[in-house]
N, CA, C and O atoms as CSV, one atom per row, in Angstrom:
chain,resi,resn,atom,element,x,y,z
A,1,MET,N,N,-4.987,13.428,-16.759
A,1,MET,CA,C,-5.008,12.032,-16.377
A,1,MET,C,C,-5.839,11.896,-15.113
A,1,MET,O,O,-5.673,12.656,-14.158
A,2,THR,N,N,-6.727,10.924,-15.122
A,2,THR,CA,C,-7.562,10.648,-13.962
A,2,THR,C,C,-7.137,9.326,-13.350
A,2,THR,O,O,-7.166,8.283,-14.003
A,3,VAL,N,N,-6.750,9.386,-12.106
A,3,VAL,CA,C,-6.346,8.191,-11.379
A,3,VAL,C,C,-7.536,7.671,-10.598
A,3,VAL,O,O,-8.236,8.431,-9.928
A,4,THR,N,N,-7.759,6.361,-10.690
A,4,THR,CA,C,-8.812,5.711,-9.926
A,4,THR,C,C,-8.166,4.620,-9.088
A,4,THR,O,O,-7.383,3.819,-9.599
A,5,VAL,N,N,-8.492,4.588,-7.806
A,5,VAL,CA,C,-7.902,3.613,-6.890
A,5,VAL,C,C,-8.993,2.721,-6.322
A,5,VAL,O,O,-10.005,3.198,-5.807
A,6,TYR,N,N,-8.771,1.424,-6.424
A,6,TYR,CA,C,-9.660,0.413,-5.858
A,6,TYR,C,C,-8.896,-0.316,-4.765
A,6,TYR,O,O,-7.666,-0.293,-4.725
A,7,MET,N,N,-9.640,-0.960,-3.884
A,7,MET,CA,C,-9.011,-1.678,-2.785
A,7,MET,C,C,-9.611,-3.075,-2.691
A,7,MET,O,O,-10.830,-3.243,-2.674
A,8,GLU,N,N,-8.740,-4.067,-2.630
A,8,GLU,CA,C,-9.161,-5.455,-2.499
A,8,GLU,C,C,-9.964,-5.612,-1.207
A,8,GLU,O,O,-9.633,-5.002,-0.191
A,9,SER,N,N,-11.014,-6.427,-1.245
A,9,SER,CA,C,-11.921,-6.567,-0.098
A,9,SER,C,C,-11.218,-7.096,1.151
A,9,SER,O,O,-11.592,-6.721,2.262
A,10,LEU,N,N,-10.212,-7.955,0.997
A,10,LEU,CA,C,-9.493,-8.455,2.175
A,10,LEU,C,C,-8.719,-7.337,2.876
A,10,LEU,O,O,-8.565,-7.364,4.097
A,11,VAL,N,N,-8.239,-6.370,2.123
A,11,VAL,CA,C,-7.556,-5.226,2.720
A,11,VAL,C,C,-8.577,-4.364,3.452
A,11,VAL,O,O,-8.333,-3.917,4.573
A,12,LYS,N,N,-9.711,-4.136,2.820
A,12,LYS,CA,C,-10.773,-3.344,3.439
A,12,LYS,C,C,-11.192,-3.933,4.784
A,12,LYS,O,O,-11.456,-3.201,5.738
A,13,ALA,N,N,-11.250,-5.252,4.845
A,13,ALA,CA,C,-11.713,-5.919,6.068
A,13,ALA,C,C,-10.763,-5.665,7.243
A,13,ALA,O,O,-11.183,-5.735,8.398
A,14,ARG,N,N,-9.499,-5.372,6.963
A,14,ARG,CA,C,-8.510,-5.162,8.031
A,14,ARG,C,C,-8.348,-3.698,8.416
A,14,ARG,O,O,-7.640,-3.381,9.371
A,15,LEU,N,N,-9.002,-2.803,7.677
A,15,LEU,CA,C,-8.840,-1.374,7.922
A,15,LEU,C,C,-10.165,-0.726,8.311
A,15,LEU,O,O,-11.237,-1.154,7.883
A,16,SER,N,N,-10.065,0.308,9.126
A,16,SER,CA,C,-11.264,1.087,9.436
A,16,SER,C,C,-11.636,1.900,8.194
A,16,SER,O,O,-10.824,2.055,7.282
A,17,LYS,N,N,-12.847,2.411,8.166
A,17,LYS,CA,C,-13.295,3.236,7.034
A,17,LYS,C,C,-12.381,4.445,6.853
A,17,LYS,O,O,-12.037,4.807,5.728
A,18,SER,N,N,-11.988,5.068,7.967
A,18,SER,CA,C,-11.130,6.257,7.856
A,18,SER,C,C,-9.745,5.883,7.312
A,18,SER,O,O,-9.162,6.647,6.543
A,19,GLU,N,N,-9.211,4.715,7.704
A,19,GLU,CA,C,-7.924,4.269,7.149
A,19,GLU,C,C,-8.052,3.979,5.657
A,19,GLU,O,O,-7.174,4.347,4.876
A,20,GLN,N,N,-9.132,3.327,5.262
A,20,GLN,CA,C,-9.367,3.051,3.845
A,20,GLN,C,C,-9.381,4.347,3.043
A,20,GLN,O,O,-8.713,4.465,2.016
A,21,THR,N,N,-10.147,5.309,3.526
A,21,THR,CA,C,-10.275,6.589,2.831
A,21,THR,C,C,-8.931,7.298,2.756
A,21,THR,O,O,-8.558,7.817,1.704
A,22,SER,N,N,-8.210,7.322,3.858
A,22,SER,CA,C,-6.918,7.995,3.904
A,22,SER,C,C,-5.930,7.375,2.917
A,22,SER,O,O,-5.278,8.089,2.156
A,23,ILE,N,N,-5.823,6.057,2.931
A,23,ILE,CA,C,-4.878,5.381,2.040
A,23,ILE,C,C,-5.269,5.599,0.581
A,23,ILE,O,O,-4.420,5.929,-0.246
A,24,LYS,N,N,-6.537,5.419,0.266
A,24,LYS,CA,C,-6.980,5.603,-1.122
A,24,LYS,C,C,-6.756,7.038,-1.597
A,24,LYS,O,O,-6.236,7.253,-2.692
A,25,GLU,N,N,-7.142,8.011,-0.788
A,25,GLU,CA,C,-6.988,9.411,-1.195
A,25,GLU,C,C,-5.523,9.796,-1.335
A,25,GLU,O,O,-5.149,10.478,-2.289
A,26,ASN,N,N,-4.693,9.362,-0.392
A,26,ASN,CA,C,-3.269,9.672,-0.471
A,26,ASN,C,C,-2.611,8.994,-1.665
A,26,ASN,O,O,-1.767,9.593,-2.331
A,27,PHE,N,N,-2.994,7.743,-1.942
A,27,PHE,CA,C,-2.409,7.032,-3.075
A,27,PHE,C,C,-2.840,7.676,-4.394
A,27,PHE,O,O,-2.045,7.790,-5.327
A,28,GLU,N,N,-4.089,8.091,-4.460
A,28,GLU,CA,C,-4.580,8.777,-5.652
A,28,GLU,C,C,-3.795,10.067,-5.886
A,28,GLU,O,O,-3.364,10.344,-7.005
A,29,GLN,N,N,-3.616,10.842,-4.835
A,29,GLN,CA,C,-2.842,12.084,-4.946
A,29,GLN,C,C,-1.405,11.780,-5.358
A,29,GLN,O,O,-0.850,12.456,-6.224
A,30,TYR,N,N,-0.815,10.787,-4.755
A,30,TYR,CA,C,0.562,10.385,-5.048
A,30,TYR,C,C,0.717,10.001,-6.518
A,30,TYR,O,O,1.672,10.427,-7.166
A,31,LYS,N,N,-0.197,9.212,-7.044
A,31,LYS,CA,C,-0.101,8.785,-8.442
A,31,LYS,C,C,-0.472,9.902,-9.417
A,31,LYS,O,O,-0.021,9.900,-10.562
A,32,ASN,N,N,-1.282,10.843,-8.974
A,32,ASN,CA,C,-1.620,12.001,-9.816
A,32,ASN,C,C,-0.465,12.985,-9.923
A,32,ASN,O,O,-0.338,13.696,-10.919
A,33,ASP,N,N,0.376,13.024,-8.895
A,33,ASP,CA,C,1.451,14.005,-8.815
A,33,ASP,C,C,2.702,13.482,-9.516
A,33,ASP,O,O,3.579,12.896,-8.881
A,34,GLY,N,N,2.778,13.695,-10.814
A,34,GLY,CA,C,3.918,13.229,-11.593
A,34,GLY,C,C,5.239,13.818,-11.152
A,34,GLY,O,O,6.293,13.255,-11.449
A,35,SER,N,N,5.211,14.943,-10.448
A,35,SER,CA,C,6.462,15.566,-10.016
A,35,SER,C,C,7.152,14.762,-8.925
A,35,SER,O,O,8.317,15.013,-8.616
A,36,SER,N,N,6.444,13.790,-8.333
A,36,SER,CA,C,7.062,13.002,-7.266
A,36,SER,C,C,7.868,11.830,-7.813
A,36,SER,O,O,8.443,11.063,-7.042
A,37,THR,N,N,7.916,11.683,-9.144
A,37,THR,CA,C,8.599,10.543,-9.735
A,37,THR,C,C,9.574,11.005,-10.815
A,37,THR,O,O,9.235,11.831,-11.663
A,38,VAL,N,N,10.773,10.465,-10.772
A,38,VAL,CA,C,11.767,10.721,-11.804
A,38,VAL,C,C,12.309,9.379,-12.261
A,38,VAL,O,O,12.786,8.587,-11.449
A,39,ILE,N,N,12.237,9.126,-13.543
A,39,ILE,CA,C,12.712,7.867,-14.141
A,39,ILE,C,C,12.118,6.667,-13.393
A,39,ILE,O,O,12.802,5.674,-13.147
A,40,GLY,N,N,10.842,6.778,-13.039
A,40,GLY,CA,C,10.156,5.661,-12.402
A,40,GLY,C,C,10.464,5.458,-10.941
A,40,GLY,O,O,10.016,4.471,-10.358
A,41,VAL,N,N,11.224,6.367,-10.318
A,41,VAL,CA,C,11.567,6.233,-8.909
A,41,VAL,C,C,10.908,7.367,-8.134
A,41,VAL,O,O,11.048,8.541,-8.478
A,42,SER,N,N,10.193,6.993,-7.088
A,42,SER,CA,C,9.535,7.995,-6.260
A,42,SER,C,C,10.570,8.823,-5.516
A,42,SER,O,O,11.538,8.286,-4.979
A,43,LEU,N,N,10.360,10.137,-5.488
A,43,LEU,CA,C,11.238,11.031,-4.744
A,43,LEU,C,C,10.736,11.276,-3.328
A,43,LEU,O,O,11.346,12.035,-2.575
A,44,GLY,N,N,9.665,10.661,-2.973
A,44,GLY,CA,C,9.156,10.819,-1.623
A,44,GLY,C,C,7.848,11.591,-1.587
A,44,GLY,O,O,7.628,12.519,-2.365
A,45,HIS,N,N,7.021,11.200,-0.700
A,45,HIS,CA,C,5.696,11.759,-0.503
A,45,HIS,C,C,5.483,11.668,0.999
A,45,HIS,O,O,6.070,10.794,1.637
A,46,PRO,N,N,4.677,12.524,1.584
A,46,PRO,CA,C,4.492,12.432,3.037
A,46,PRO,C,C,4.030,11.054,3.510
A,46,PRO,O,O,4.330,10.653,4.634
A,47,PHE,N,N,3.302,10.328,2.659
A,47,PHE,CA,C,2.754,9.033,3.064
A,47,PHE,C,C,3.430,7.849,2.366
A,47,PHE,O,O,3.461,6.749,2.917
A,48,PHE,N,N,3.979,8.064,1.143
A,48,PHE,CA,C,4.567,6.971,0.369
A,48,PHE,C,C,6.026,7.241,0.067
A,48,PHE,O,O,6.426,8.385,-0.149
A,49,GLY,N,N,6.823,6.173,0.054
A,49,GLY,CA,C,8.250,6.294,-0.209
A,49,GLY,C,C,8.675,5.518,-1.432
A,49,GLY,O,O,8.068,5.623,-2.498
A,50,LYS,N,N,9.712,4.747,-1.266
A,50,LYS,CA,C,10.289,3.996,-2.387
A,50,LYS,C,C,9.211,3.138,-3.048
A,50,LYS,O,O,8.468,2.419,-2.379
A,51,ASP,N,N,9.146,3.231,-4.371
A,51,ASP,CA,C,8.090,2.581,-5.154
A,51,ASP,C,C,8.760,1.867,-6.317
A,51,ASP,O,O,9.480,2.484,-7.103
A,52,GLU,N,N,8.521,0.566,-6.424
A,52,GLU,CA,C,9.170,-0.192,-7.497
A,52,GLU,C,C,8.396,-1.463,-7.800
A,52,GLU,O,O,7.581,-1.926,-7.002
A,53,GLY,N,N,8.675,-2.014,-8.975
A,53,GLY,CA,C,8.066,-3.278,-9.352
A,53,GLY,C,C,8.706,-4.434,-8.600
A,53,GLY,O,O,9.900,-4.415,-8.301
A,54,LEU,N,N,7.894,-5.438,-8.300
A,54,LEU,CA,C,8.429,-6.636,-7.650
A,54,LEU,C,C,9.061,-7.553,-8.701
A,54,LEU,O,O,8.617,-7.604,-9.848
A,55,THR,N,N,10.084,-8.260,-8.293
A,55,THR,CA,C,10.763,-9.179,-9.207
A,55,THR,C,C,10.751,-10.612,-8.709
A,55,THR,O,O,11.098,-11.530,-9.452
A,56,MET,N,N,10.358,-10.814,-7.464
A,56,MET,CA,C,10.337,-12.155,-6.895
A,56,MET,C,C,9.000,-12.420,-6.230
A,56,MET,O,O,8.462,-11.549,-5.547
A,57,PRO,N,N,8.463,-13.602,-6.422
A,57,PRO,CA,C,8.928,-14.642,-7.322
A,57,PRO,C,C,8.810,-14.164,-8.774
A,57,PRO,O,O,8.099,-13.197,-9.046
A,58,PRO,N,N,9.484,-14.818,-9.691
A,58,PRO,CA,C,9.498,-14.345,-11.082
A,58,PRO,C,C,8.111,-14.176,-11.707
A,58,PRO,O,O,7.944,-13.350,-12.604
A,59,GLU,N,N,7.130,-14.930,-11.258
A,59,GLU,CA,C,5.775,-14.854,-11.825
A,59,GLU,C,C,5.126,-13.485,-11.633
A,59,GLU,O,O,4.236,-13.118,-12.400
A,60,VAL,N,N,5.549,-12.731,-10.635
A,60,VAL,CA,C,4.890,-11.458,-10.339
A,60,VAL,C,C,5.526,-10.273,-11.070
A,60,VAL,O,O,4.993,-9.164,-11.051
A,61,ARG,N,N,6.659,-10.517,-11.706
A,61,ARG,CA,C,7.373,-9.446,-12.414
A,61,ARG,C,C,6.453,-8.787,-13.445
A,61,ARG,O,O,5.711,-9.471,-14.151
A,62,ASP,N,N,6.508,-7.492,-13.523
A,62,ASP,CA,C,5.708,-6.673,-14.445
A,62,ASP,C,C,4.221,-6.661,-14.111
A,62,ASP,O,O,3.420,-6.170,-14.907
A,63,VAL,N,N,3.837,-7.187,-12.955
A,63,VAL,CA,C,2.429,-7.167,-12.533
A,63,VAL,C,C,2.285,-6.483,-11.174
A,63,VAL,O,O,1.511,-5.536,-11.036
A,64,LEU,N,N,3.024,-6.958,-10.174
A,64,LEU,CA,C,2.904,-6.411,-8.823
A,64,LEU,C,C,3.957,-5.340,-8.566
A,64,LEU,O,O,5.085,-5.412,-9.055
A,65,HIS,N,N,3.552,-4.349,-7.785
A,65,HIS,CA,C,4.442,-3.265,-7.380
A,65,HIS,C,C,4.368,-3.134,-5.866
A,65,HIS,O,O,3.378,-3.512,-5.239
A,66,LYS,N,N,5.431,-2.594,-5.299
A,66,LYS,CA,C,5.425,-2.310,-3.861
A,66,LYS,C,C,5.784,-0.860,-3.649
A,66,LYS,O,O,6.588,-0.288,-4.386
A,67,VAL,N,N,5.185,-0.275,-2.641
A,67,VAL,CA,C,5.530,1.074,-2.229
A,67,VAL,C,C,5.621,1.063,-0.704
A,67,VAL,O,O,4.763,0.508,-0.016
A,68,HIS,N,N,6.671,1.683,-0.201
A,68,HIS,CA,C,6.847,1.793,1.242
A,68,HIS,C,C,5.867,2.835,1.762
A,68,HIS,O,O,5.692,3.891,1.154
A,69,ILE,N,N,5.229,2.534,2.888
A,69,ILE,CA,C,4.286,3.483,3.471
A,69,ILE,C,C,4.812,3.964,4.816
A,69,ILE,O,O,5.558,3.269,5.506
A,70,LYS,N,N,4.401,5.161,5.157
A,70,LYS,CA,C,4.882,5.792,6.384
A,70,LYS,C,C,4.420,5.013,7.606
A,70,LYS,O,O,3.228,4.760,7.779
A,71,PRO,N,N,5.375,4.634,8.453
A,71,PRO,CA,C,4.995,3.988,9.717
A,71,PRO,C,C,4.570,5.059,10.725
A,71,PRO,O,O,5.122,6.159,10.748
A,72,ASN,N,N,3.606,4.727,11.537
A,72,ASN,CA,C,3.184,5.655,12.585
A,72,ASN,C,C,3.867,5.374,13.916
A,72,ASN,O,O,3.895,6.224,14.805
A,73,SER,N,N,4.417,4.173,14.040
A,73,SER,CA,C,5.101,3.834,15.280
A,73,SER,C,C,6.217,2.849,14.948
A,73,SER,O,O,6.116,2.166,13.929
A,74,PRO,N,N,7.232,2.741,15.719
A,74,PRO,CA,C,7.533,3.644,16.833
A,74,PRO,C,C,7.822,5.058,16.340
A,74,PRO,O,O,8.166,5.269,15.177
A,75,LYS,N,N,7.679,6.004,17.233
A,75,LYS,CA,C,7.790,7.412,16.844
A,75,LYS,C,C,9.142,7.738,16.221
A,75,LYS,O,O,9.214,8.572,15.318
A,76,GLN,N,N,10.204,7.104,16.681
A,76,GLN,CA,C,11.532,7.387,16.133
A,76,GLN,C,C,11.605,7.017,14.651
A,76,GLN,O,O,12.225,7.729,13.862
A,77,ILE,N,N,10.971,5.901,14.274
A,77,ILE,CA,C,10.972,5.476,12.862
A,77,ILE,C,C,10.158,6.468,12.028
A,77,ILE,O,O,10.544,6.802,10.908
A,78,ALA,N,N,9.034,6.938,12.571
A,78,ALA,CA,C,8.219,7.926,11.861
A,78,ALA,C,C,9.001,9.231,11.680
A,78,ALA,O,O,8.892,9.875,10.637
A,79,LYS,N,N,9.785,9.625,12.682
A,79,LYS,CA,C,10.606,10.830,12.576
A,79,LYS,C,C,11.685,10.663,11.519
A,79,LYS,O,O,11.991,11.605,10.789
A,80,GLU,N,N,12.264,9.472,11.432
A,80,GLU,CA,C,13.285,9.209,10.409
A,80,GLU,C,C,12.692,9.346,9.010
A,80,GLU,O,O,13.349,9.860,8.104
A,81,TRP,N,N,11.448,8.887,8.829
A,81,TRP,CA,C,10.759,9.008,7.546
A,81,TRP,C,C,10.707,10.482,7.125
A,81,TRP,O,O,11.082,10.831,6.006
A,82,ILE,N,N,10.242,11.328,8.026
A,82,ILE,CA,C,10.121,12.757,7.745
A,82,ILE,C,C,11.493,13.371,7.496
A,82,ILE,O,O,11.645,14.216,6.615
A,83,HIS,N,N,12.487,12.952,8.264
A,83,HIS,CA,C,13.851,13.461,8.086
A,83,HIS,C,C,14.375,13.138,6.683
A,83,HIS,O,O,14.982,13.992,6.036
A,84,HIS,N,N,14.144,11.915,6.215
A,84,HIS,CA,C,14.590,11.532,4.862
A,84,HIS,C,C,13.957,12.438,3.809
A,84,HIS,O,O,14.646,12.906,2.903
A,85,ILE,N,N,12.658,12.686,3.919
A,85,ILE,CA,C,11.972,13.544,2.949
A,85,ILE,C,C,12.543,14.962,2.991
A,85,ILE,O,O,12.772,15.576,1.949
A,86,SER,N,N,12.770,15.476,4.201
A,86,SER,CA,C,13.292,16.845,4.321
A,86,SER,C,C,14.685,16.980,3.722
A,86,SER,O,O,15.079,18.075,3.322
A,87,LYS,N,N,15.431,15.890,3.655
A,87,LYS,CA,C,16.786,15.903,3.069
A,87,LYS,C,C,16.772,15.517,1.591
A,87,LYS,O,O,17.829,15.405,0.970
A,88,GLY,N,N,15.567,15.313,1.018
A,88,GLY,CA,C,15.468,14.966,-0.392
A,88,GLY,C,C,15.785,13.507,-0.685
A,88,GLY,O,O,16.051,13.144,-1.831
A,89,ARG,N,N,15.757,12.682,0.332
A,89,ARG,CA,C,16.008,11.251,0.149
A,89,ARG,C,C,14.691,10.494,0.039
A,89,ARG,O,O,13.651,10.962,0.504
A,90,ILE,N,N,14.748,9.332,-0.574
A,90,ILE,CA,C,13.566,8.489,-0.709
A,90,ILE,C,C,13.381,7.716,0.589
A,90,ILE,O,O,14.259,6.941,0.968
A,91,PRO,N,N,12.257,7.909,1.282
A,91,PRO,CA,C,12.061,7.192,2.538
A,91,PRO,C,C,11.697,5.726,2.307
A,91,PRO,O,O,11.044,5.374,1.324
A,92,VAL,N,N,12.133,4.893,3.230
A,92,VAL,CA,C,11.785,3.474,3.213
A,92,VAL,C,C,11.313,3.079,4.604
A,92,VAL,O,O,11.614,3.738,5.599
A,93,SER,N,N,10.566,1.986,4.640
A,93,SER,CA,C,10.109,1.463,5.920
A,93,SER,C,C,9.896,-0.030,5.768
A,93,SER,O,O,10.093,-0.591,4.691
A,94,ASN,N,N,9.499,-0.657,6.836
A,94,ASN,CA,C,9.167,-2.074,6.803
A,94,ASN,C,C,7.645,-2.257,6.735
A,94,ASN,O,O,7.116,-3.322,7.053
A,95,HIS,N,N,6.959,-1.190,6.313
A,95,HIS,CA,C,5.519,-1.194,6.079
A,95,HIS,C,C,5.350,-1.024,4.569
A,95,HIS,O,O,5.735,0.001,4.006
A,96,ILE,N,N,4.780,-2.023,3.927
A,96,ILE,CA,C,4.768,-2.062,2.470
A,96,ILE,C,C,3.368,-2.326,1.942
A,96,ILE,O,O,2.644,-3.188,2.441
A,97,MET,N,N,3.005,-1.559,0.918
A,97,MET,CA,C,1.729,-1.759,0.254
A,97,MET,C,C,1.996,-2.389,-1.109
A,97,MET,O,O,2.860,-1.927,-1.854
A,98,ILE,N,N,1.250,-3.447,-1.433
A,98,ILE,CA,C,1.367,-4.132,-2.719
A,98,ILE,C,C,0.187,-3.685,-3.577
A,98,ILE,O,O,-0.958,-3.672,-3.124
A,99,TYR,N,N,0.488,-3.316,-4.830
A,99,TYR,CA,C,-0.571,-2.863,-5.726
A,99,TYR,C,C,-0.284,-3.288,-7.160
A,99,TYR,O,O,0.811,-3.745,-7.488
A,100,ALA,N,N,-1.291,-3.126,-7.999
A,100,ALA,CA,C,-1.160,-3.385,-9.439
A,100,ALA,C,C,-1.927,-2.292,-10.163
A,100,ALA,O,O,-2.803,-1.643,-9.592
A,101,ASN,N,N,-1.583,-2.099,-11.432
A,101,ASN,CA,C,-2.348,-1.153,-12.231
A,101,ASN,C,C,-2.900,-1.857,-13.462
A,101,ASN,O,O,-2.442,-2.934,-13.842
A,102,GLY,N,N,-3.896,-1.222,-14.077
A,102,GLY,CA,C,-4.554,-1.815,-15.231
A,102,GLY,C,C,-3.671,-1.837,-16.463
A,102,GLY,O,O,-2.666,-1.131,-16.539
A,103,ILE,N,N,-4.060,-2.660,-17.425
A,103,ILE,CA,C,-3.346,-2.737,-18.700
A,103,ILE,C,C,-3.933,-1.706,-19.663
A,103,ILE,O,O,-3.204,-0.874,-20.203
A,104,LYS,N,N,-5.253,-1.761,-19.879
A,104,LYS,CA,C,-5.899,-0.805,-20.786
A,104,LYS,C,C,-5.914,0.590,-20.187
A,104,LYS,O,O,-5.772,1.582,-20.903
A,105,ASP,N,N,-6.086,0.667,-18.883
A,105,ASP,CA,C,-6.079,1.947,-18.178
A,105,ASP,C,C,-4.981,1.911,-17.114
A,105,ASP,O,O,-5.230,1.489,-15.985
A,106,PRO,N,N,-3.775,2.348,-17.464
A,106,PRO,CA,C,-2.676,2.292,-16.504
A,106,PRO,C,C,-2.851,3.234,-15.318
A,106,PRO,O,O,-2.057,3.201,-14.378
A,107,ASN,N,N,-3.889,4.076,-15.356
A,107,ASN,CA,C,-4.174,4.971,-14.233
A,107,ASN,C,C,-5.239,4.408,-13.296
A,107,ASN,O,O,-5.722,5.106,-12.404
A,108,ALA,N,N,-5.603,3.138,-13.504
A,108,ALA,CA,C,-6.489,2.426,-12.578
A,108,ALA,C,C,-5.597,1.545,-11.717
A,108,ALA,O,O,-4.799,0.768,-12.241
A,109,TYR,N,N,-5.725,1.659,-10.408
A,109,TYR,CA,C,-4.868,0.924,-9.476
A,109,TYR,C,C,-5.712,0.093,-8.521
A,109,TYR,O,O,-6.807,0.494,-8.126
A,110,LEU,N,N,-5.188,-1.063,-8.160
A,110,LEU,CA,C,-5.813,-1.924,-7.166
A,110,LEU,C,C,-4.823,-2.145,-6.033
A,110,LEU,O,O,-3.733,-2.676,-6.243
A,111,ILE,N,N,-5.212,-1.733,-4.828
A,111,ILE,CA,C,-4.406,-2.009,-3.641
A,111,ILE,C,C,-4.722,-3.435,-3.215
A,111,ILE,O,O,-5.854,-3.754,-2.852
A,112,LEU,N,N,-3.710,-4.281,-3.265
A,112,LEU,CA,C,-3.898,-5.712,-3.025
A,112,LEU,C,C,-3.639,-6.127,-1.587
A,112,LEU,O,O,-4.329,-7.000,-1.062
A,113,ASP,N,N,-2.657,-5.516,-0.946
A,113,ASP,CA,C,-2.333,-5.899,0.424
A,113,ASP,C,C,-1.471,-4.823,1.065
A,113,ASP,O,O,-0.778,-4.065,0.386
A,114,ILE,N,N,-1.533,-4.780,2.375
A,114,ILE,CA,C,-0.652,-3.925,3.160
A,114,ILE,C,C,0.063,-4.850,4.127
A,114,ILE,O,O,-0.557,-5.487,4.978
A,115,LEU,N,N,1.372,-4.912,3.982
A,115,LEU,CA,C,2.194,-5.809,4.781
A,115,LEU,C,C,2.885,-4.987,5.861
A,115,LEU,O,O,3.849,-4.268,5.598
A,116,ARG,N,N,2.370,-5.110,7.081
A,116,ARG,CA,C,2.958,-4.394,8.201
A,116,ARG,C,C,2.655,-5.097,9.486
A,116,ARG,O,O,1.571,-5.669,9.599
A,117,PRO,N,N,3.495,-5.100,10.429
A,117,PRO,CA,C,4.918,-4.774,10.299
A,117,PRO,C,C,5.650,-5.909,9.584
A,117,PRO,O,O,5.023,-6.856,9.108
A,118,ASP,N,N,6.939,-5.811,9.513
A,118,ASP,CA,C,7.790,-6.839,8.892
A,118,ASP,C,C,7.440,-7.092,7.431
A,118,ASP,O,O,7.426,-8.238,6.982
A,119,GLY,N,N,7.157,-6.020,6.688
A,119,GLY,CA,C,6.756,-6.146,5.297
A,119,GLY,C,C,7.756,-6.878,4.422
A,119,GLY,O,O,7.366,-7.665,3.559
A,120,HIS,N,N,9.036,-6.629,4.635
A,120,HIS,CA,C,10.040,-7.288,3.785
A,120,HIS,C,C,10.047,-8.799,4.016
A,120,HIS,O,O,10.207,-9.569,3.070
A,121,THR,N,N,9.879,-9.213,5.233
A,121,THR,CA,C,9.820,-10.648,5.531
A,121,THR,C,C,8.553,-11.256,4.929
A,121,THR,O,O,8.601,-12.346,4.359
A,122,LYS,N,N,7.430,-10.564,5.050
A,122,LYS,CA,C,6.169,-11.075,4.515
A,122,LYS,C,C,6.198,-11.179,2.992
A,122,LYS,O,O,5.497,-12.010,2.415
A,123,MET,N,N,7.007,-10.340,2.334
A,123,MET,CA,C,7.114,-10.433,0.871
A,123,MET,C,C,7.822,-11.718,0.435
A,123,MET,O,O,7.742,-12.105,-0.731
A,124,LEU,N,N,8.506,-12.371,1.355
A,124,LEU,CA,C,9.182,-13.631,1.034
A,124,LEU,C,C,8.225,-14.819,1.014
A,124,LEU,O,O,8.621,-15.930,0.661
A,125,ASP,N,N,6.973,-14.589,1.389
A,125,ASP,CA,C,5.944,-15.629,1.274
A,125,ASP,C,C,5.491,-15.642,-0.182
A,125,ASP,O,O,4.496,-15.013,-0.542
A,126,PHE,N,N,6.235,-16.366,-1.010
A,126,PHE,CA,C,6.001,-16.363,-2.448
A,126,PHE,C,C,4.630,-16.916,-2.817
A,126,PHE,O,O,4.056,-16.501,-3.824
A,127,GLU,N,N,4.101,-17.828,-2.040
A,127,GLU,CA,C,2.754,-18.339,-2.335
A,127,GLU,C,C,1.726,-17.225,-2.181
A,127,GLU,O,O,0.793,-17.118,-2.977
A,128,HIS,N,N,1.901,-16.402,-1.162
A,128,HIS,CA,C,0.994,-15.260,-0.971
A,128,HIS,C,C,1.144,-14.271,-2.130
A,128,HIS,O,O,0.153,-13.749,-2.641
A,129,MET,N,N,2.373,-14.022,-2.532
A,129,MET,CA,C,2.601,-13.090,-3.652
A,129,MET,C,C,1.958,-13.622,-4.932
A,129,MET,O,O,1.430,-12.845,-5.728
A,130,LYS,N,N,1.997,-14.927,-5.134
A,130,LYS,CA,C,1.358,-15.526,-6.322
A,130,LYS,C,C,-0.165,-15.390,-6.241
A,130,LYS,O,O,-0.821,-15.180,-7.262
A,131,ARG,N,N,-0.734,-15.507,-5.030
A,131,ARG,CA,C,-2.181,-15.307,-4.879
A,131,ARG,C,C,-2.551,-13.858,-5.190
A,131,ARG,O,O,-3.574,-13.590,-5.821
A,132,LEU,N,N,-1.715,-12.935,-4.745
A,132,LEU,CA,C,-1.971,-11.527,-5.050
A,132,LEU,C,C,-1.888,-11.276,-6.554
A,132,LEU,O,O,-2.668,-10.496,-7.100
A,133,LYS,N,N,-0.953,-11.931,-7.215
A,133,LYS,CA,C,-0.837,-11.794,-8.665
A,133,LYS,C,C,-2.106,-12.296,-9.347
A,133,LYS,O,O,-2.576,-11.683,-10.306
A,134,ALA,N,N,-2.669,-13.409,-8.859
A,134,ALA,CA,C,-3.904,-13.940,-9.445
A,134,ALA,C,C,-5.035,-12.916,-9.333
A,134,ALA,O,O,-5.811,-12.743,-10.273
A,135,LEU,N,N,-5.130,-12.241,-8.190
A,135,LEU,CA,C,-6.135,-11.183,-8.022
A,135,LEU,C,C,-5.840,-10.014,-8.962
A,135,LEU,O,O,-6.750,-9.438,-9.558
A,136,ALA,N,N,-4.571,-9.676,-9.084
A,136,ALA,CA,C,-4.176,-8.589,-9.986
A,136,ALA,C,C,-4.512,-8.923,-11.431
A,136,ALA,O,O,-4.952,-8.053,-12.182
A,137,ASP,N,N,-4.309,-10.169,-11.824
A,137,ASP,CA,C,-4.612,-10.581,-13.199
A,137,ASP,C,C,-6.083,-10.377,-13.533
A,137,ASP,O,O,-6.418,-9.937,-14.633
A,138,ILE,N,N,-6.964,-10.698,-12.584
A,138,ILE,CA,C,-8.408,-10.507,-12.806
A,138,ILE,C,C,-8.701,-9.019,-12.968
A,138,ILE,O,O,-9.444,-8.622,-13.865
A,139,PHE,N,N,-8.121,-8.205,-12.107
A,139,PHE,CA,C,-8.293,-6.747,-12.190
A,139,PHE,C,C,-7.784,-6.218,-13.526
A,139,PHE,O,O,-8.454,-5.416,-14.177
A,140,ARG,N,N,-6.610,-6.664,-13.930
A,140,ARG,CA,C,-5.981,-6.163,-15.155
A,140,ARG,C,C,-6.761,-6.558,-16.416
A,140,ARG,O,O,-6.686,-5.869,-17.433
A,141,GLU,N,N,-7.509,-7.664,-16.349
A,141,GLU,CA,C,-8.348,-8.055,-17.495
A,141,GLU,C,C,-9.462,-7.032,-17.721
A,141,GLU,O,O,-9.887,-6.812,-18.854
A,142,SER,N,N,-9.925,-6.417,-16.648
A,142,SER,CA,C,-11.019,-5.438,-16.731
A,142,SER,C,C,-10.531,-4.017,-16.973
A,142,SER,O,O,-11.245,-3.193,-17.545
A,143,PHE,N,N,-9.328,-3.742,-16.538
A,143,PHE,CA,C,-8.796,-2.384,-16.642
A,143,PHE,C,C,-7.546,-2.397,-17.482
A,143,PHE,O,O,-6.935,-1.350,-17.696
C-alpha cells in the first residue's frame, strides 16, 4: 500500500517548509504503519495520538477525521504525551489535525487544518467544519 499525503494550501501558508515536511512525512509513516491501529483506533505514535472520525456537525460524518498531534509546549504536556505512549495508552492533546481520505484511493489523504491551541473548542465552529468538508468533497471526487 502506498500512502500519499497532500496538504491544503491554507495550512501550508501557516507552516514553515520544515513543519510542512515534518507533518507530511510523519503522517505518511503513521498511515503506512498498520501496526499502530487496532479496530480503527490508533495505539499511539510519537507524533500522532487518538484518531477518529468526526460526527459533528452531522454533515461531516464519514468525511472528516481528527487526529491528536503532539504538543511541543508547555513542556509538561509534551512529557505527558510521551508518558502515555510509554504506558501503552493512546495520547491525546488539545492540538488537533483535521484530514480526509480519498474514496477511490483510500490511501490518499488531505490535511485540511491544524487546530492549535484549543483544538477541541475550535472544532465547535461548525461553519468552519462545513467549509473543511466542502474542500474534502472536492478532494474525494479526484481521489
